[in-house]
C-alpha positions in Angstrom: 57.4 12.0 30.5 54.2 13.6 29.2 53.0 17.0 30.2 49.9 17.1 32.3 47.9 19.0 29.7 48.5 16.3 27.1 45.9 14.1 28.8 43.2 16.8 28.6 40.5 16.1 26.1 40.2 19.8 25.3 43.9 19.8 24.3 43.5 16.7 22.1 40.4 18.2 20.4 42.4 21.4 19.8 45.0 19.3 17.9 42.2 17.6 15.9 40.8 21.0 15.1 44.3 22.1 13.8 44.4 19.1 11.6 40.9 19.8 10.2 41.9 23.5 9.6 45.0 22.4 7.7 42.8 20.1 5.4 40.2 22.9 4.9 42.7 25.6 4.1 44.2 23.5 1.4 40.9 23.9 -0.5 41.1 27.7 -0.4 41.7 29.7 -3.6 45.4 30.4 -4.4 45.0 34.1 -3.8 43.9 33.5 -0.2 46.6 31.0 0.7 49.1 33.6 2.0 46.8 35.9 4.0 43.6 34.3 5.1 45.0 30.8 5.3 47.9 32.0 7.5 45.7 33.8 9.8 43.3 30.9 10.3 46.1 28.4 10.9 47.7 30.7 13.5 44.4 31.1 15.3 43.9 27.3 15.4 47.4 26.7 16.6 47.0 29.3 19.4 44.2 27.3 20.9 46.3 24.3 21.8 49.3 26.5 22.6 47.3 28.4 25.2 46.3 25.3 27.1 48.8 24.5 29.8 
């Protein structure tokens, strides 16, 4: 049984954004991978997590 929000386009686009952010942050310099990368990934994840 799927949750109601899983059918929302905005939620699906939020997941797509998270995937794009993951790809993008892999191109960041090594010195940024533990601070800036972590912060950006958490921000992207929070979008889909706050839709319900």
